[in-house]
C-alpha positions as CSV (number, residue, x, y, z in Angstrom):
1,M,-5.1,3.8,1.7
2,I,-7.0,4.1,-1.5
3,L,-4.0,5.5,-3.3
4,I,-1.8,2.6,-2.0
5,F,-4.4,0.0,-3.1
6,M,-4.8,1.6,-6.5
7,L,-1.0,1.7,-7.1
8,S,-0.7,-1.9,-5.9
9,S,-3.3,-3.0,-8.5
10,V,-1.3,-1.7,-11.4
11,K,0.1,-4.6,-13.5
12,G,3.9,-4.9,-13.4
13,E,4.1,-4.6,-17.2
14,I,2.4,-1.2,-17.1
15,I,4.8,0.0,-14.4
16,Q,7.8,-1.1,-16.5
17,D,6.4,0.5,-19.6
18,A,5.9,3.8,-17.8
19,G,9.5,3.8,-16.7
20,L,8.6,3.5,-13.0
21,G,10.3,0.2,-12.4
22,D,13.5,1.9,-11.0
23,E,14.4,0.4,-7.6
24,N,15.1,3.7,-6.0
25,F,11.8,5.1,-7.1
26,H,10.0,2.0,-5.9
27,V,11.6,2.1,-2.4
28,S,11.1,5.9,-2.0
29,G,7.5,5.5,-3.0
30,H,6.8,2.8,-0.5
31,F,8.6,4.8,2.2
32,L,6.7,8.1,1.6
33,M,3.3,6.4,1.3
34,F,3.6,4.5,4.5
35,F,5.2,7.4,6.3
36,F,2.2,9.6,5.5
37,L,-0.2,6.7,6.2
38,T,1.1,6.5,9.7
39,F,0.5,10.2,10.2
40,S,-3.0,9.8,8.9
41,Y,-3.7,6.9,11.3
42,Y,-2.3,9.1,14.1
43,R,-4.7,11.8,13.3
44,A,-7.5,9.3,13.5
45,T,-6.5,7.3,16.6
46,K,-4.3,9.8,18.6
47,S,-2.2,6.8,19.4
48,I,1.4,6.5,18.1
49,F,1.6,2.8,18.9
50,L,-1.8,2.0,17.2
51,S,-1.0,4.1,14.1
52,I,2.3,2.2,13.7
53,I,0.6,-1.2,14.1
54,L,-2.2,-0.3,11.7
55,S,0.3,0.9,9.1
56,I,2.3,-2.3,9.3
57,L,-0.8,-4.5,9.1
58,Y,-1.8,-2.6,6.0
59,A,1.6,-3.1,4.6
60,V,1.1,-6.9,5.1
61,T,-2.2,-6.8,3.3
62,D,-0.7,-4.7,0.5
63,E,2.0,-7.2,-0.1
64,L,-0.6,-10.1,-0.1
65,H,-2.7,-8.1,-2.6
66,Q,0.4,-7.6,-4.9
67,R,0.9,-11.3,-4.8
68,Y,-2.3,-11.8,-6.8
69,T,-1.7,-8.9,-9.2
70,P,-0.4,-9.9,-12.6
71,D,3.4,-9.4,-13.0
72,R,3.7,-8.3,-9.4
73,S,4.9,-10.2,-6.3
74,A,5.0,-9.9,-2.6
75,S,8.3,-8.6,-1.3
76,L,9.8,-8.7,2.2
77,K,12.0,-5.8,1.2
78,D,8.9,-3.7,0.6
79,L,7.4,-4.9,3.9
80,Y,10.6,-3.8,5.7
81,T,10.6,-0.4,4.0
82,D,6.9,0.1,4.9
83,G,7.6,-0.9,8.5
84,L,10.6,1.4,8.7
85,A,8.6,4.3,7.3
86,S,5.9,3.7,10.0
87,L,8.5,3.5,12.8
88,V,10.2,6.7,11.5
89,A,6.9,8.6,11.4
90,G,5.9,7.3,14.8
91,G,9.3,8.4,16.2
92,M,8.9,11.8,14.7
93,I,5.5,12.2,16.2
94,W,6.8,11.1,19.6
95,S,9.9,13.3,19.6
96,I,8.7,16.4,17.7
97,Y,5.0,16.7,18.7
98,P,5.6,18.1,22.2
99,R,7.6,21.0,20.7
100,L,5.3,21.9,17.8
101,P,3.6,25.3,17.8
102,K,-0.1,25.1,18.7
103,T,-1.1,25.8,15.1
104,L,0.7,22.7,13.8
105,K,-0.6,20.6,16.8
106,N,-4.1,21.6,15.7
107,L,-3.5,20.1,12.3
108,L,-2.6,16.7,13.8
109,E,-5.5,16.9,16.3
110,A,-8.2,18.0,13.9
Protein backbone atom coordinates (compact mmCIF):
# COMPACT_ATOMS: atom_id res chain seq x y z
CA MET A 1 0.00 0.00 0.00
CA ILE A 2 2.85 2.37 0.76
CA LEU A 3 4.36 1.81 -2.68
CA ILE A 4 1.01 2.48 -4.38
CA PHE A 5 0.50 5.64 -2.31
CA MET A 6 4.02 6.90 -3.10
CA LEU A 7 3.61 6.27 -6.82
CA SER A 8 0.21 7.98 -6.77
CA SER A 9 1.83 11.03 -5.20
CA VAL A 10 4.26 11.59 -8.08
CA LYS A 11 3.31 14.62 -10.14
CA GLY A 12 2.14 13.89 -13.67
CA GLU A 13 4.87 16.10 -15.14
CA ILE A 14 7.60 13.98 -13.49
CA ILE A 15 6.03 10.78 -14.83
CA GLN A 16 6.00 12.16 -18.37
CA ASP A 17 9.59 13.46 -18.10
CA ALA A 18 10.79 10.04 -16.91
CA GLY A 19 9.17 8.37 -19.92
CA LEU A 20 6.71 6.42 -17.79
CA GLY A 21 3.57 7.93 -19.32
CA ASP A 22 3.10 5.07 -21.80
CA GLU A 23 -0.45 3.71 -21.52
CA ASN A 24 0.59 0.03 -21.61
CA PHE A 25 3.13 0.60 -18.85
CA HIS A 26 0.51 2.47 -16.83
CA VAL A 27 -2.15 -0.26 -17.12
CA SER A 28 0.36 -3.06 -16.45
CA GLY A 29 1.63 -1.25 -13.37
CA HIS A 30 -1.87 -0.85 -11.96
CA PHE A 31 -2.71 -4.47 -12.67
CA LEU A 32 0.42 -5.89 -11.05
CA MET A 33 0.29 -3.69 -7.97
CA PHE A 34 -3.33 -4.49 -7.18
CA PHE A 35 -2.87 -8.17 -8.07
CA PHE A 36 -0.14 -8.45 -5.42
CA LEU A 37 -2.06 -6.23 -2.99
CA THR A 38 -4.92 -8.74 -3.10
CA PHE A 39 -2.50 -11.58 -2.30
CA SER A 40 -1.12 -9.52 0.59
CA TYR A 41 -4.60 -8.89 1.95
CA TYR A 42 -5.35 -12.60 1.63
CA ARG A 43 -2.28 -13.42 3.74
CA ALA A 44 -3.54 -11.00 6.39
CA THR A 45 -7.24 -11.89 6.37
CA LYS A 46 -7.41 -15.50 5.11
CA SER A 47 -10.57 -14.44 3.28
CA ILE A 48 -10.66 -14.23 -0.51
CA PHE A 49 -13.81 -12.12 -0.52
CA LEU A 50 -12.49 -9.66 2.05
CA SER A 51 -9.13 -9.33 0.30
CA ILE A 52 -10.88 -8.48 -2.99
CA ILE A 53 -13.17 -5.94 -1.30
CA LEU A 54 -10.27 -4.29 0.56
CA SER A 55 -8.21 -4.06 -2.65
CA ILE A 56 -11.07 -2.46 -4.54
CA LEU A 57 -11.73 -0.01 -1.70
CA TYR A 58 -8.06 0.93 -1.72
CA ALA A 59 -8.28 1.41 -5.50
CA VAL A 60 -11.10 3.90 -4.95
CA THR A 61 -9.10 5.84 -2.36
CA ASP A 62 -6.05 5.73 -4.65
CA GLU A 63 -8.02 7.34 -7.47
CA LEU A 64 -9.41 9.98 -5.11
CA HIS A 65 -5.86 10.70 -3.95
CA GLN A 66 -4.68 11.09 -7.56
CA ARG A 67 -7.45 13.61 -8.16
CA TYR A 68 -5.69 16.00 -5.78
CA THR A 69 -2.17 15.35 -7.07
CA PRO A 70 -0.87 18.00 -9.52
CA ASP A 71 -1.13 16.97 -13.19
CA ARG A 72 -2.89 13.71 -12.27
CA SER A 73 -6.54 12.76 -12.41
CA ALA A 74 -8.89 10.06 -11.19
CA SER A 75 -9.67 7.49 -13.85
CA LEU A 76 -12.45 4.93 -14.10
CA LYS A 77 -10.21 2.94 -16.43
CA ASP A 78 -7.62 2.63 -13.66
CA LEU A 79 -10.33 1.64 -11.21
CA TYR A 80 -11.58 -1.08 -13.59
CA THR A 81 -8.02 -2.34 -14.07
CA ASP A 82 -7.45 -2.44 -10.31
CA GLY A 83 -10.74 -4.25 -9.75
CA LEU A 84 -9.98 -6.76 -12.49
CA ALA A 85 -6.55 -7.44 -11.00
CA SER A 86 -8.16 -8.06 -7.61
CA LEU A 87 -10.72 -10.43 -9.10
CA VAL A 88 -8.06 -12.33 -11.06
CA ALA A 89 -5.90 -12.69 -7.94
CA GLY A 90 -8.91 -13.82 -5.90
CA GLY A 91 -9.86 -16.31 -8.61
CA MET A 92 -6.33 -17.68 -8.67
CA ILE A 93 -6.28 -18.10 -4.91
CA TRP A 94 -9.67 -19.82 -5.02
CA SER A 95 -8.83 -22.18 -7.88
CA ILE A 96 -5.14 -22.90 -7.32
CA TYR A 97 -4.76 -22.80 -3.53
CA PRO A 98 -6.24 -26.28 -2.86
CA ARG A 99 -3.71 -27.85 -5.27
CA LEU A 100 -0.61 -26.04 -4.01
CA PRO A 101 2.15 -28.04 -2.36
CA LYS A 102 2.31 -27.61 1.40
CA THR A 103 5.45 -25.45 1.15
CA LEU A 104 3.71 -22.83 -0.99
CA LYS A 105 0.57 -22.97 1.17
CA ASN A 106 2.75 -22.12 4.15
CA LEU A 107 3.93 -18.96 2.38
CA LEU A 108 0.33 -17.79 1.98
CA GLU A 109 -0.62 -18.79 5.53
CA ALA A 110 2.41 -17.33 7.33
